[in-house]
C-alpha positions in Angstrom: -8.3 5.1 -31.9 -5.5 4.0 -29.8 -5.6 3.9 -26.0 -3.7 7.2 -25.7 -5.9 8.9 -28.2 -9.1 7.8 -26.4 -7.8 8.9 -23.1 -6.8 12.4 -24.5 -10.2 12.8 -26.1 -11.9 11.7 -22.8 -9.9 14.1 -20.8 -10.5 17.0 -23.2 -14.2 16.6 -23.5 -15.3 15.2 -20.1 -12.8 15.6 -17.3 -11.0 18.8 -17.8 -14.0 21.0 -18.3 -15.5 19.6 -15.1 -12.3 20.2 -13.1 -12.1 23.7 -14.5 -15.6 24.7 -13.5 -15.1 23.2 -10.0 -12.1 25.5 -9.6 -9.6 22.7 -9.4 -7.7 23.3 -12.6 -6.9 27.0 -12.1 -6.8 29.5 -9.2 -9.6 32.1 -9.1 -11.8 30.4 -11.7 -14.5 32.8 -13.2 -17.4 31.7 -15.4 -16.9 34.7 -17.5 -13.6 33.2 -18.7 -15.0 29.8 -19.5 -14.8 30.5 -23.2 -11.1 31.2 -23.1 -10.3 27.7 -22.0 -8.4 25.7 -24.7 -6.4 22.6 -24.3 -3.2 22.8 -26.5 -1.6 19.5 -25.7 -2.0 16.3 -23.6 1.1 14.2 -23.1 0.3 10.7 -21.7 2.9 8.3 -20.3 1.9 4.9 -18.9 3.2 3.8 -15.6 4.4 0.2 -16.1 5.6 -2.8 -14.2 9.2 -1.5 -14.3 8.1 1.3 -12.0 5.5 -0.4 -9.7 3.2 -3.5 -9.8 -0.4 -2.5 -9.9 -3.8 -4.0 -10.7 -5.0 -0.8 -12.4 -4.4 1.0 -15.6 -2.4 4.0 -14.4 -0.7 6.8 -16.4 0.7 10.4 -16.0 -0.9 13.1 -18.1 0.7 16.5 -18.6 -2.0 18.9 -19.6 -1.0 22.2 -21.4 -3.9 24.7 -21.8 -4.7 28.4 -22.2 -7.1 30.1 -19.8 -7.9 33.8 -19.5 -5.0 34.7 -21.8 -2.4 32.6 -19.9 -0.6 29.5 -20.9 -0.8 27.0 -18.0 0.2 23.3 -17.3 -1.1 20.7 -14.9 0.3 17.2 -14.2 -2.2 14.5 -13.2 -2.1 10.8 -12.4 -5.1 8.9 -13.7 -5.8 5.5 -12.1 -8.6 3.4 -13.8 -9.9 -0.2 -13.5 -8.8 -2.2 -16.6 -11.5 -3.5 -19.1 -12.0 -7.1 -17.7 -14.9 -9.5 -17.3 -17.4 -8.7 -14.5 -16.7 -11.8 -12.6 -13.0 -10.9 -12.5 -13.7 -7.2 -11.6 -15.8 -8.5 -8.7 -13.2 -11.1 -7.6 -10.6 -8.3 -7.3 -13.0 -6.2 -5.2 -12.3 -3.1 -7.2 -15.4 -1.2 -5.9 -14.1 -1.7 -2.3 -10.5 -0.8 -3.2 -11.6 2.5 -4.9 -14.2 3.3 -2.3 -11.6 3.2 0.5 -9.2 5.5 -1.4 -11.9 7.9 -2.2 -13.1 7.9 1.4 -9.5 8.7 2.5 -9.1 11.7 0.2 -12.7 13.1 0.6 -13.2 12.5 4.3 -10.4 11.1 6.3 -7.4 13.1 5.1 -9.1 16.4 6.3 -9.3 15.1 9.9 -5.7 13.9 9.8 -4.6 17.3 8.6 -6.5 18.9 11.4 -5.0 16.8 14.1 -1.5 17.0 12.6 -1.6 20.7 12.1 -1.3 20.2 8.4 1.9 18.3 8.6 0.7 15.1 6.9 1.7 15.0 3.2 -0.6 13.5 0.6 -1.2 13.9 -3.1 -3.8 16.4 -4.3 -7.2 14.9 -5.0 -9.1 16.0 -8.1 -11.8 13.6 -9.1 -13.2 10.1 -8.6 -16.0 7.8 -9.9 -17.4 4.5 -9.1 -19.9 3.0 -11.6 -21.0 -0.6 -12.3 -17.9 -2.4 -13.5 -15.7 0.7 -13.6 -13.9 2.9 -11.1 -11.6 6.0 -11.5 -9.4 8.2 -9.4 -7.5 11.4 -10.5 -4.7 12.9 -8.3 -2.0 15.4 -8.8 1.4 14.1 -9.9 3.5 14.3 -6.8 6.6 14.4 -8.8 5.9 18.1 -9.4 6.6 18.7 -5.7 9.8 16.7 -5.6 8.6 13.4 -4.4 9.7 10.2 -6.2 9.6 6.5 -5.5 12.8 4.5 -5.1 14.5 2.8 -8.1 14.8 -0.3 -6.0 11.5 -2.2 -5.9 12.7 -4.1 -2.8 15.7 -4.2 -0.6 15.5 -0.6 0.6 18.5 0.9 2.4 18.6 1.4 6.1 18.3 5.2 5.5 15.0 4.7 3.6 13.8 2.1 6.1 14.3 4.4 9.0 12.5 7.4 7.6 9.7 5.2 6.4 9.0 3.5 9.8 9.2 6.9 11.6 6.6 8.2 9.2 4.5 5.1 9.7 4.7 5.4 13.5 3.5 9.1 13.2 0.6 8.1 11.0 -0.5 5.4 13.5 -0.1 8.0 16.2 -2.4 10.4 14.5 -5.1 7.6 14.3 -4.7 6.8 18.0 -4.9 10.5 18.9 -8.0 11.1 16.8 -9.6 7.9 18.3 -8.7 9.1 21.8 -9.8 12.7 21.4 -13.0 12.2 19.3 -13.8 8.5 19.2 -17.3 9.2 17.6 -15.6 11.0 14.7 -13.0 8.2 14.4 -15.6 5.5 14.2 -17.9 7.6 12.0 -15.1 8.0 9.4 -13.8 4.4 9.6 -17.4 3.0 9.3 -17.4 3.9 5.6 -14.4 1.8 4.8 -15.0 -1.5 3.1 -13.0 -4.7 3.5 -11.1 -5.1 0.1 -9.4 -8.5 0.4 -11.3 -10.9 2.7 -15.0 -9.9 2.6 -15.9 -12.5 -0.2 -15.7 -16.2 0.6 -14.8 -16.9 -3.1 -11.3 -16.4 -4.4 -10.2 -16.2 -8.1 -9.0 -19.7 -9.0 -5.6 -18.6 -10.3 -4.9 -16.5 -7.2 -6.0 -19.5 -5.0 -3.6 -21.8 -6.8 -0.8 -19.1 -6.4 -1.4 -18.9 -2.7 -1.3 -22.6 -2.1 1.8 -23.1 -4.3 3.7 -20.2 -2.6 3.2 -22.0 0.8 5.0 -25.0 -0.8 7.8 -22.8 -2.0 8.4 -21.4 1.5 8.6 -25.0 3.0 10.9 -26.1 0.2 13.1 -22.9 0.7 13.4 -23.5 4.4 14.7 -27.0 4.0 17.4 -25.8 1.7 18.5 -22.5 3.2 17.4 -22.6 6.8 17.4 -26.3 7.7 17.8 -25.5 11.4 14.2 -24.2 11.5 11.9 -26.7 13.3 9.8 -28.6 10.8 6.8 -28.5 13.2 7.0 -24.7 13.3 6.9 -24.6 9.5 3.9 -26.8 9.5 2.2 -24.7 12.1 2.6 -21.7 9.9 1.2 -23.6 6.9 -1.8 -24.8 8.8 -2.4 -21.3 10.4 -2.5 -19.5 7.0 -3.7 -22.4 4.8 -7.2 -20.9 4.5 -6.3 -17.6 2.8 -9.7 -15.9 3.3 -10.5 -17.2 6.8 -7.1 -16.5 8.3 -6.8 -13.1 6.6 -10.2 -12.1 7.8 -9.5 -13.1 11.4 -6.0 -11.7 11.5 -6.9 -8.2 10.2 -10.1 -7.9 12.2 -9.9 -4.8 14.5 -9.3 -5.7 18.2 -9.3 -3.3 20.9 -7.4 -1.5 22.3 -4.8 -1.7 19.4 -7.2 -1.1 16.5 -6.3 2.1 14.7 -6.3 3.5 11.1 -3.8 1.5 9.0 -2.7 1.9 5.3 -3.0 -1.8 4.7 -0.5 -2.1 2.0 2.4 -0.1 3.2 5.4 -1.0 1.1 7.8 0.5 -1.4 5.2 0.5 -4.3 3.1 2.9 -2.2 5.5 5.3 -0.7 7.5 8.3 -2.1 10.6 10.1 -0.8 12.0 13.6 -0.9 15.8 13.9 -1.2 18.6 16.4 -0.7 22.0 16.0 -2.2 24.9 15.7 0.2 28.4 14.9 -1.0 27.1 14.1 -4.5 24.6 11.5 -3.0 20.8 11.8 -2.8 19.8 11.4 0.9 16.1 10.8 1.8 14.8 13.5 4.1 11.0 13.0 3.9 8.4 10.4 3.0 4.8 10.2 2.0 2.5 7.3 1.3 -0.2 7.1 -1.3 -2.6 4.4 -2.8 -5.1 4.0 0.1 -7.1 1.3 -1.5 -6.6 -1.2 1.4 -7.1 1.4 4.2 -8.7 -0.3 7.2 -9.0 -0.3 10.9 -6.7 -3.0 12.3 -3.6 -3.5 14.3 -0.8 -1.2 13.3 1.5 -4.2 13.0 -0.2 -5.1 9.7 1.6 -2.2 8.2 5.0 -2.5 9.9 5.2 -6.3 9.4 4.2 -6.1 5.7 6.6 -3.3 5.0 9.6 -5.0 6.6 8.8 -8.4 4.8 8.2 -7.0 1.4 10.4 -4.0 1.0 13.4 -4.8 3.2 15.8 -7.7 2.9 17.1 -9.7 5.8 20.6 -8.1 5.7 19.0 -4.9 6.9 15.8 -6.1 8.7 17.4 -8.6 10.9 20.8 -6.7 11.5 19.1 -3.5 12.5 15.7 -4.8 13.8 15.9 -3.5 17.3 16.8 0.0 16.3 14.3 0.0 13.5 11.5 -1.1 15.8 12.6 1.6 18.3 12.4 4.2 15.7 8.8 3.2 14.9 7.7 3.0 18.6 9.3 6.4 19.4 7.6 8.1 16.4 4.3 6.6 17.4 4.6 7.7 21.0 5.7 11.3 20.1 2.8 11.6 17.6 0.2 10.4 20.0 1.4 12.4 23.1 1.9 15.6 20.9 -1.6 15.6 19.3 -3.6 13.9 22.1 -1.9 15.8 24.9 -2.0 12.5 26.9 0.7 10.1 28.2 1.3 7.0 26.0 -1.0 4.2 27.3 0.5 0.9 28.3 -1.0 -1.0 25.3 1.3 1.1 23.1 4.4 0.1 25.0 7.4 -1.3 23.1 6.9 -4.7 24.8 3.3 -5.0 23.9 3.8 -3.8 20.3 6.6 -6.2 19.6 4.5 -9.1 20.8 1.8 -7.9 18.4 4.4 -7.7 15.6 5.2 -11.3 16.1 1.6 -12.3 15.9 1.5 -10.6 12.5 4.5 -12.3 11.1 2.6 -15.2 9.7 0.4 -12.8 7.9 3.3 -10.8 6.4 5.1 -14.0 5.4 1.9 -15.1 3.6 1.9 -11.8 1.7 5.7 -12.0 0.8 5.4 -15.7 -0.1 2.8 -14.8 -2.9 4.0 -11.3 -3.8 7.8 -10.8 -3.2 8.5 -12.7 -6.4 6.5 -10.1 -8.3 8.6 -7.3 -6.8 11.9 -9.0 -7.4 11.1 -10.1 -11.0 7.9 -8.2 -12.2 6.1 -9.6 -15.1 6.2 -7.5 -18.2 2.5 -7.3 -18.9 -0.2 -4.7 -18.5 -3.0 -5.1 -15.8 -5.4 -5.8 -18.7 -3.2 -8.5 -20.1 -2.6 -10.0 -16.7 -6.3 -10.4 -16.0 -7.4 -11.5 -19.5 -4.6 -13.9 -20.3 -5.5 -17.5 -19.3 -2.7 -19.5 -17.9 -2.7 -23.3 -17.3 -2.4 -24.6 -13.7 1.1 -25.9 -14.7 2.2 -22.4 -15.8 0.9 -20.8 -12.6 2.6 -23.4 -10.4 5.9 -23.2 -12.3 5.9 -19.4 -12.2 5.0 -19.3 -8.4 7.8 -21.8 -7.6 10.5 -20.1 -9.6 10.0 -16.4 -10.2 12.6 -14.3 -8.5 14.8 -17.3 -8.1 17.3 -17.8 -5.3 16.8 -14.3 -4.0 13.3 -14.9 -3.2 13.9 -18.4 -1.9 16.5 -17.2 0.6 14.4 -14.3 1.7 11.3 -16.4 2.4 13.4 -18.9 4.3 15.0 -16.1 6.4 11.6 -14.7 7.2 10.4 -17.9 8.8 13.7 -18.2 10.6 13.2 -14.7 12.1 9.7 -15.5 13.0 10.7 -18.6 14.9 13.6 -16.8 16.7 11.3 -13.8 17.8 8.6 -16.2 18.8 10.9 -18.0 21.1 12.7 -14.9 22.4 9.5 -13.2 23.5 7.5 -16.4 24.2 4.7 -15.5 21.8 2.8 -18.2 19.9 2.2 -17.2 16.3 -1.5 -18.2 16.5 -2.3 -16.0 19.5 -5.3 -13.8 19.4 -6.9 -15.3 16.3 -10.7 -14.9 16.6 
């Protein structure tokens, strides 16, 4: 049987009957009508690299079925771990990634909805599993409700950026409000989250080589495109971020009072927009994030810095930085004060937050150095092929140094230039507050 045939059979025999009897597939489920349930068609469409880069096998399933004499349809998104060797599965930390997302939908989302008066949008949760060497999550297809991700994988427009950072500020504000109003509940919920990236001292050899090579690419790009950047500053960044696990672990560690609930991977791949048509053009009016696998308690600047480094090019990020940052800060303050009924504390002032943002720029550049190339020029392989195909060191090095070409080189060089400029302007050392 083909993959699609296997998935269709699995959905028919195992998943859909369970969703039906739990009352998730139809409204007003009644055991008396169980015998009337009949699946007539399942249409499966894979979500590939042309839409979004992901480590999982992911597809949309349109389910047509009869129940109690009525023809109905449901659209689901199924996300599964690919069939890979156990050592690779463990090195990716799939159990931790899926645990975090499941915790969000089954525990944390409810509290955010309460504190936000139901104003926080999220995909509908249906089902999840974590077993030895395998994890699964089933959500509703948010496209049914008018949400869609942008066609541009990177280089979002100013309009998309503004609405995204306002949403992000509101999300962080909800977290601070919950922490302020019910700290016991906040820490009870966050205690169930698992570090997905930096918990293990070991790193997959190919990923480790990619990280080291990407640092060399940044240094080379700076010399060519931003030669005015101080060589010692570049070396300082390289030394600071050289140990991927140690630096990452220290940088994302929660520090009070700024620690709050963070998405952890807030970028174009994981956010969807709603649009209205004005003058023949689609204008973004709302935004929603998804894929909560890297959910963690950390500085909110982990989200803002990574988003601006990996979803926004310098022609928007630098030119409009002050107003973009103001949008974020104002949304955070409004969210916090509205839902906590308290004044915004000094540690959430714009001055304090921008200094924190600068401290996270080495981290966000480290992410973009190794990942931006994949967004600009995504490899045309499935997640299973990506993990199971063995590449030589030479192939890995060549790919890391060249993928995305000049677009990536110029962007990486510009990011380190912006980091140096902001560091000098606000007199913030990039290695401040590292445990």
